N, C-alpha and C positions, 0 to 999 in steps of 0.2 A: 686600365683605369676605371672604366664604367662598371659598376656592380649592378644597378637595377634602376628601373624607371617605373612610375606608377601608371603609365599609359602604355598599355601593351608591353609589359615589362620584359626585358630580355637579359639573360645572364650570359656573359662572354668570359669564361674563366679558363680558356684553353691554355693560357700560359702558366697557370698555377695548378690546374686540375686536368691534365691532358686526357685522362681515361674517362672523365665524366663531365660532360657539358650539359647544362640544365637550363631550359627555358622557363622563365618564372612568370606566372600569369597573374600578378597582382597580389600574391599572398605573402604578407609579411611575416615577421617573426612570431606573432602571437596566434593568428588564426591559422598559420601553417601546422599548428599543433593538432588540428582537427583531422589531419590526414594520417592514415596508418602507413608504415614503411612501404607496403605493397602498392598503396595508392600513390605514394610520392614517386615511385618508379615507373608509373604509367607515362606514356607519351604526353607531353604538355600540349601537342597540337590538338588533342580532344580529351582535355581533362575531365574526369568524372567528379562531380561535386561531392563533398564528404557527406556521409550519412550521419545525421545529427544523433541518431540512436545508437550508433556504433561506438563503443568504448575505444578511445585512442590508446595506442600502445606507447605513446611518447612519454618519457619520464619528466619532461619539463613543461607540462602542460600549464597554460595560464588560466587564471579564473575566467568564467564566462563574462561576456560583455566588457572585456578589458582592451579591445582593440581601439586604437586611436582612429579618429574620424579623418585625420589629415596625414598623409604620407608625403615625403619629398618627391619632387618631380624625378630627381636622379639621386643616386648615392654613388660617389666616387671615392674609392679608397686608394691612397697613395702611400707606398712604402717610402721611407726617407731616402735621400741621396746617399751616395757612398760616403762612409765615415772613415777617419784615419784608422779605426779599428777594423773595418772591413778590409782595408788594404794591408794591414799588419796586425793580426790578432795577438801577437805578444804584447801589445800596448795595454791590453785589458789587465795584465798582471800588475800594473802600477798606476793606472788611471781608472777612476770609477766609470762604469758603463754609462751612467746618466749624464756624464760630463764630456763624453766623447764627441768632438766636433766633426763636421763635414770636412772632407778633403776638398782640394780644388776641383777635382772631377765631379765630386758630389754637388758642389755649388753650381756648376754648369748643368748638371742633370736636373736640379731643382728649377732653375730658370726655364730650361726647355719644357719641364713638366707643366709650368705655369701657362706656357703659350698653348700646350696640348689641351689643358683643361679649359682655357678660354674658348678654344674651337668647339669643344664638347658642349659647354654650357651656353655659349653665345654671350652677347654683350648686354642683354636686357634683363635676363632672369637674375634674381638675388640669390645669394649663397649663405649657407651657415656652415661654420667651420669648427671642426674638433681637432685638437692636437695633443699629442703625447707631451709630457713635460720634459722629456729628454732634450738635451741641447742640440742634437743632430735633427730632431723632428722640428724643433722650433726654428732653427736656421733654414730648414727645408721650406717651412711656411713663409718666412720673410722673403725668400727668393721666388716662390710661387706667386706671391701677392704682387710682385713687380709686373707680372703678366696678366693680372686680372683687373678689369675695370668695373666689375660688378658691385652692386651694393651688398655690403656684408651686414646681414641682419643679426648675426650672433657669432661670437668667437669665444669657444670654451677650451681652456687648458684642462685636459681630462686625465688625471692620473691612472684611471682604469684602462686607458689605451696605451700604457707603457709597455715596454719590452718585457718578455719573460725574464724573471729573475734567475740568473745562473749562480747565485752566490755573491760575495763582495768582490775583492780583488781575485782575479781568475788565474789559477795555475794552468798554463797552457797544456801541459802533459795530462793533468788530471781532467781538464775539459775534453780533451781529445779521447781519453779513455771513457768518459761518461757519455759522450756522443756515440761512441761505438756500442756501448751498453743500450743506449736509448733505441738504436736501431733494432737490436734484437728483442727488447722489452716492449716496444711500442711507443711512439712519440707523444700520444695523447696522455698516457698515464705515467710514463716515466718522470720521477722527480729528481732534479739535479740536487747533489749534495749542498745543503744550506740554501737551496733555491726552490723554484716552483716546478710544478708539472704543467703539462698542457691543460689538464683538467682544472687546475687552480686558475689559470688565465681565463678559461672558459666561464668559470663562475663570476669573475669580475665583469666579464664582457655581458653576461647575462643581466647582471645588476645595472650595467650601463644602459642597456636596452630601455629600461624603464625611464631613465633620465632623458634619453633620446626621444621617446614617445612624448613625454611631458613638454619638452622644448619645442617639438613639432606643433603641439597644441597651442603653446604660447605664442609662437611666431605666427602661426595661423595663415601661412601662405603656401598653398599647393604648388606654386610655381618655383619654389626654392629648391636648390640643389644642396644636398648635404655633402660636405667634403671632409673625409678623415685622413689625417696625416699621421701615421703610426709605423708599426714595425711588421715584419714579415709574418711571424707566427700569430701576432695579434690580429692582422688583417684576415688570416686564414680562419682563425677561430670566430671572428665576427661573422664571416660568411657561413661558417657552420651554424652558428646560433641563429642568424637571421633567416636562413633557409631550413633550419632544423635537419641538417644532414646528420648522419650516424657517425659513430666513432670510426667505423670502417671507411666511410667516405672520407673523413678527415685524414686517414692514414695514407690516402692517395694524393693529398694536397702537397703542393711545393711552394716554397717562397717565390713571389715575383722578384724580378731584378730590382736593384736600387732605382727608385723613382719610376717603377712599373706598377 
């Protein structure tokens, strides 16, 4: 669940990135551009400040002085609970992905996740919430809220946090073939027929970051925890964008479990 905190930030992504754990020392997605790839790979226990005169090699560099003055106390990213489509993928052939509801197991997972989030956040700090417009993520949010007693400063249904588009109604055999091709081609750049590539999802996540920064400024509360309720690949690509990991780093990422 926890992604980052602005107070001695720590990233714990062992469950989705077992080969690369990274300790984050307060650098969010904009000023992280100031680091070159070699600098990003140095031990964070003794990070070297970026050389302001050194040209960054990042291709997603932000304009100078674009960093927000307020960051959330924590960012928690939650994948939705188990959907009936997770339990039976053949359902995607006649039910739209965005209408896929949670299974009974998924509802239980979401309620349990709400209790875990309450323990992480505590009962006094406020929260801001972003949720994908898909049915399963909105159901997850409703169950999570049952376990939260915190003040909610903002709730935003955010289409840019939706699932990767795999096409419309999904032919199971074609999707299986496409996923095999994706493994060979590379998961970031592979585009599903009539759907999106991981790079497409990354682009909308990058655009969302600007909205996120603006919301943080408007809320104006550094004690607030941001909670994202989204999908597996979307969560991974947000982490990639926020920490400015490379495509090679992304290829080592794996989906967290449902409500992980």
